[in-house]
C-alpha positions as CSV (number, residue, x, y, z in Angstrom):
1,M,18.6,15.1,20.0
2,A,17.7,19.0,19.1
3,G,15.2,20.4,20.5
4,G,14.7,18.5,23.8
5,V,13.6,15.4,21.7
6,E,15.3,12.2,23.1
7,S,16.2,9.2,21.3
8,G,13.7,6.3,21.0
9,S,11.8,4.6,18.7
10,G,9.4,6.2,16.2
11,A,6.5,4.8,18.4
12,D,7.9,6.7,21.3
13,R,8.5,9.9,19.4
14,R,5.0,10.2,17.9
15,R,3.5,9.1,21.3
16,R,5.2,12.2,23.3
17,L,4.4,14.6,20.2
18,A,0.2,13.2,20.7
19,A,0.5,14.0,24.2
20,E,2.1,17.1,24.0
21,L,-0.3,18.5,21.4
22,R,-3.2,17.7,23.8
23,R,-1.3,19.1,26.6
24,V,-1.4,22.3,24.5
25,R,-4.6,22.5,24.1
26,D,-5.4,21.4,27.6
27,L,-3.4,24.5,28.8
28,A,-5.2,27.0,26.5
29,G,-8.4,25.9,27.9
30,I,-10.2,25.3,24.8
31,S,-12.2,21.9,23.6
32,G,-11.2,19.8,20.2
33,R,-14.2,20.9,18.1
34,E,-12.7,24.9,18.8
35,L,-9.4,23.9,18.3
36,A,-10.2,21.9,14.9
37,Q,-12.5,25.0,13.5
38,R,-9.8,27.4,14.5
39,I,-6.9,25.2,12.2
40,G,-9.2,24.0,9.6
41,L,-9.5,20.1,10.4
42,S,-12.3,18.1,11.7
43,Q,-12.8,17.3,15.3
44,P,-12.1,13.5,14.8
45,T,-8.9,14.4,13.0
46,V,-8.1,16.2,16.2
47,S,-9.2,13.5,18.5
48,R,-6.9,10.9,15.9
49,I,-3.7,13.6,16.7
50,E,-4.1,13.4,20.0
51,S,-4.2,9.6,20.3
52,G,-1.3,9.2,18.3
53,S,-3.3,7.2,15.5
54,K,-2.7,10.3,13.1
55,L,0.3,11.9,12.6
56,P,0.2,15.9,11.7
57,S,2.2,17.7,9.3
58,V,4.4,20.4,10.2
59,P,2.1,23.3,8.6
60,E,-0.9,21.9,10.9
61,V,1.4,21.8,13.8
62,L,2.3,25.1,13.6
63,A,-1.2,26.2,13.2
64,W,-2.1,23.8,16.5
65,A,0.6,26.0,18.3
66,D,-0.6,29.2,17.0
67,A,-4.0,28.9,18.0
68,T,-3.1,27.6,21.4
69,G,-0.9,30.5,22.0
70,A,1.7,28.1,22.7
71,T,5.2,29.7,23.6
72,R,8.1,29.9,21.0
73,E,10.2,27.2,23.1
74,T,6.8,24.9,23.5
75,R,6.8,25.5,19.3
76,D,10.0,24.6,18.3
77,L,9.7,21.6,20.6
78,L,6.4,20.5,18.6
79,V,8.3,21.1,15.3
80,A,11.2,19.0,16.5
81,L,9.1,16.2,17.5
82,T,7.6,16.3,14.8
83,E,10.2,16.2,11.9
84,S,11.7,13.5,14.3
85,V,8.7,11.4,13.7
86,F,9.0,12.1,9.9
87,T,12.9,11.1,9.8
88,E,12.6,7.7,10.4
89,V,12.2,3.8,8.3
90,R,9.0,2.8,8.8
91,A,8.4,-1.3,8.0
92,P,4.7,-1.9,7.1
93,D,2.8,-4.4,8.9
94,T,3.1,-8.1,7.2
95,A,-0.1,-7.7,4.9
96,S,0.7,-4.4,3.7
97,R,4.6,-5.1,3.2
98,G,5.3,-4.0,-0.8
99,R,2.0,-2.3,-1.5
100,P,1.9,1.1,-2.4
101,L,1.7,3.6,0.4
102,P,-2.1,3.9,1.9
103,Q,-4.0,6.1,-0.4
104,D,-5.5,8.2,2.9
105,D,-1.9,9.0,3.9
106,L,-0.9,9.8,0.4
107,R,-4.0,12.2,0.0
108,G,-3.5,13.9,3.3
109,V,0.4,14.6,2.2
110,E,-0.5,16.0,-1.1
111,R,-3.5,18.2,0.3
112,A,-1.2,19.7,3.0
113,A,1.4,20.8,0.8
114,R,1.4,23.9,-2.2
115,R,4.2,21.8,-4.1
116,I,5.2,18.4,-5.0
117,L,8.3,16.9,-6.8
118,V,7.9,13.4,-8.2
119,H,10.9,11.7,-10.0
120,Q,9.9,8.0,-10.7
121,P,12.2,5.7,-12.7
122,S,10.5,2.6,-13.2
123,M,6.7,3.2,-13.6
124,I,4.0,6.1,-14.1
125,P,3.4,7.7,-10.8
126,G,0.0,7.6,-8.9
127,L,-0.9,11.2,-9.5
128,L,-0.6,10.6,-13.2
129,Q,-1.9,6.9,-13.7
130,T,-5.1,5.9,-15.4
131,A,-7.8,3.6,-13.6
132,E,-6.5,0.5,-15.7
133,Y,-2.9,1.2,-15.2
134,A,-3.4,1.6,-11.3
135,R,-5.6,-1.4,-11.1
136,R,-2.9,-3.3,-12.8
137,V,-0.4,-1.8,-10.1
138,L,-2.5,-3.1,-7.1
139,M,-2.7,-6.2,-8.6
140,L,1.4,-7.0,-8.8
141,A,1.8,-5.6,-5.6
142,E,2.9,-8.0,-2.9
143,P,0.6,-9.3,-1.8
144,P,-1.9,-8.0,-4.2
145,C,-5.2,-6.0,-3.3
146,S,-8.0,-8.7,-3.0
147,P,-11.0,-8.6,-5.1
148,S,-13.1,-7.5,-2.1
149,E,-10.8,-4.5,-1.3
150,L,-9.8,-3.4,-4.8
151,P,-12.6,-1.3,-5.5
152,N,-12.2,0.6,-2.7
153,V,-8.6,1.1,-2.9
154,L,-8.7,2.1,-6.6
155,R,-11.5,4.7,-6.2
156,A,-9.1,6.4,-3.4
157,H,-6.5,6.1,-5.3
158,M,-8.2,8.0,-8.5
159,D,-9.7,10.5,-5.8
160,R,-6.1,11.5,-4.7
161,Q,-5.7,13.0,-8.6
162,L,-8.1,15.5,-8.0
163,V,-5.4,17.4,-6.3
164,L,-3.9,18.2,-9.6
165,F,-6.6,20.4,-10.3
166,D,-5.9,22.9,-7.5
167,E,-4.3,25.7,-9.4
168,G,-3.0,26.8,-5.8
169,R,-0.7,23.6,-6.0
170,T,2.1,23.4,-8.1
171,F,3.4,19.7,-9.5
172,R,6.5,18.8,-11.1
173,F,7.6,15.2,-12.5
174,L,10.5,13.6,-13.9
175,L,10.2,10.5,-15.7
176,T,12.5,8.2,-17.2
177,E,12.1,6.4,-20.5
178,S,12.2,3.5,-18.9
179,A,9.2,4.2,-16.6
180,L,7.2,5.3,-19.8
181,R,7.8,2.2,-21.6
182,W,7.1,0.0,-18.3
183,R,3.8,-2.1,-19.5
184,P,1.5,-3.7,-17.0
185,G,-1.1,-5.0,-19.5
186,S,-1.6,-4.7,-23.0
187,P,-0.3,-2.2,-25.9
188,G,-3.6,-0.4,-25.6
189,L,-3.3,0.3,-21.8
190,L,-0.1,1.5,-22.4
191,L,-1.4,4.2,-25.0
192,A,-4.1,5.2,-23.0
193,Q,-1.3,6.0,-20.2
194,L,1.0,7.7,-22.8
195,D,-2.0,9.9,-23.8
196,R,-2.9,10.5,-20.4
197,V,0.3,11.9,-19.3
198,A,0.5,14.2,-22.1
199,S,-2.5,15.5,-21.4
200,L,-1.9,16.6,-17.8
201,S,1.2,18.0,-19.2
202,T,-0.7,20.8,-20.6
203,L,-2.0,22.0,-16.8
204,G,-0.5,25.2,-15.7
205,N,0.2,24.1,-12.2
206,V,1.7,20.7,-13.6
207,S,5.0,20.3,-15.2
208,I,6.3,16.6,-16.5
209,G,9.8,16.4,-17.7
210,L,10.8,13.1,-19.6
211,I,14.5,11.7,-19.7
212,P,15.1,10.2,-23.0
213,Q,17.6,6.9,-22.5
214,G,20.7,8.0,-24.1
215,T,20.7,11.3,-22.6
216,E,24.3,12.1,-21.0
217,A,24.1,11.8,-17.5
218,A,24.0,14.9,-15.1
219,T,23.8,12.9,-11.9
220,I,24.1,9.4,-10.9
221,P,20.6,7.6,-11.8
222,A,18.7,7.4,-8.3
223,H,15.4,5.5,-6.8
224,G,12.4,7.6,-7.3
225,F,11.6,9.9,-4.1
226,V,9.0,12.2,-3.4
227,L,10.0,15.9,-2.2
228,V,6.6,17.5,-0.8
229,E,6.9,21.5,0.4
230,H,4.3,22.8,2.5
231,G,5.5,26.6,2.3
232,E,6.8,29.1,0.2
233,G,10.2,28.3,-1.3
234,E,12.8,26.2,0.3
235,D,12.7,27.2,3.7
236,G,9.1,26.7,4.0
237,G,9.2,23.2,5.4
238,A,9.7,20.3,3.1
239,L,9.4,15.8,3.6
240,V,11.0,13.4,1.3
241,M,9.4,9.9,1.1
242,T,10.4,7.0,-0.8
243,E,9.4,3.4,-1.0
244,T,11.4,0.3,-0.7
245,V,10.1,-3.5,-1.1
246,H,10.3,-4.0,2.7
247,A,10.0,-0.4,4.3
248,D,9.1,3.5,3.6
249,L,11.6,6.2,4.7
250,K,10.2,9.8,5.3
251,V,13.2,12.5,6.1
252,S,12.7,16.2,6.9
253,D,16.1,16.9,7.9
254,P,17.1,20.0,5.9
255,E,20.4,18.9,5.1
256,E,19.6,15.4,3.8
257,I,16.8,17.2,2.0
258,G,19.0,19.5,0.2
259,L,20.9,15.9,-1.1
260,Y,17.3,15.1,-2.8
261,R,17.5,18.8,-4.3
262,K,20.7,18.7,-5.5
263,R,19.5,15.3,-7.2
264,W,16.6,16.5,-8.8
265,S,18.3,19.9,-10.3
266,G,20.7,17.2,-12.1
267,L,17.7,14.7,-13.1
268,E,15.9,18.2,-14.5
269,R,19.2,19.2,-16.6
270,M,18.5,15.5,-18.6
271,A,14.7,16.1,-19.2
272,V,12.7,17.4,-22.0
273,F,9.5,19.7,-21.1
274,G,6.6,21.1,-23.0
275,D,5.9,20.3,-26.6
276,E,9.1,18.6,-26.9
277,A,8.2,15.9,-24.0
278,R,4.7,15.7,-25.9
279,A,6.6,14.8,-29.3
280,F,8.6,12.5,-27.2
281,L,5.3,10.4,-26.1
282,A,4.0,10.7,-29.6
283,R,7.0,8.5,-30.7
284,I,6.6,5.7,-28.0
285,G,3.4,5.8,-28.9
286,A,4.7,4.9,-32.2
287,D,6.9,2.4,-31.4
288,V,4.1,0.7,-29.2
289,R,1.7,0.2,-32.2
290,Q,4.4,-0.6,-34.3
291,S,5.7,-3.6,-32.2
292,G,3.3,-4.0,-29.7
293,D,5.8,-4.0,-26.6
294,G,6.8,-0.4,-26.9
295,R,10.3,-0.9,-28.1
296,P,11.8,0.5,-31.1
297,A,11.4,-1.9,-34.1
298,D,13.7,-0.7,-36.3
299,G,16.6,-0.5,-33.5
300,R,16.0,3.5,-33.1
301,R,15.9,5.6,-30.0
302,A,12.4,7.1,-29.3
303,D,14.0,10.4,-28.9
304,E,15.8,10.1,-32.4
305,P,13.7,11.7,-34.9
306,V,12.2,9.9,-37.7
307,D,13.0,10.8,-41.3
308,D,10.0,10.4,-42.9
309,R,11.6,11.3,-46.8
């Protein structure tokens, strides 16, 4: 592997990254507390990174290298190690398989990013969910959250959404009509969720594109994915995350990320935005009120205008 990174399991590469980060700090002769202050992390977080229990982001690794005065060669090795760990299929343990990704992990990724692109073809993504919609999603997971853990998981889930109001970060969403119509609860739950999407679409740093059924395809439909950009522009470091039933996939290889960018561009050409998107949401809401299940009662597609004459 390039950059002096040998092959091996993700756990092996993660342990080597932790050891290398600890080594460069020791060589610099600075304490974990001092390093934490220099790079804007807490001392416990630095300890967790050096023990291998927490995986740092690429920007955090770059800041670590700068703060310790690491050589260019060492800096490149640290980045290569980080990227090699991120590019893996990670099978969760039996207890968490089938559940959404851990909220703390997602919150850390989102807070380290400058721009996040989310494509979701099957349901409203976590950052846009109402509390009740999120609760139902967690209850539908396999295995579902237990009654004792649900309040804390739900609280962490909703706390993640605060990042949307940070104007220094940009969020772009592409949702299919199927995702908008998927109903994990009552019609009233779905109506509240549609209102939530419409409201968040008015934020200046949030763009929400909706893809109506029947739109001429500009690309082959894909599974959902999240493209996270750490720096300015497409060359600022990026990561793609996607969930499957049995495992989570993380990709940071630039060539592979380029495939996701190309898919995003095609999906974006199929979407409606702004006032047109909010009008589309209103038509779906009207269908929900009329039929109770979100399906047009008159055979009309939601993207077709209603003749009120």
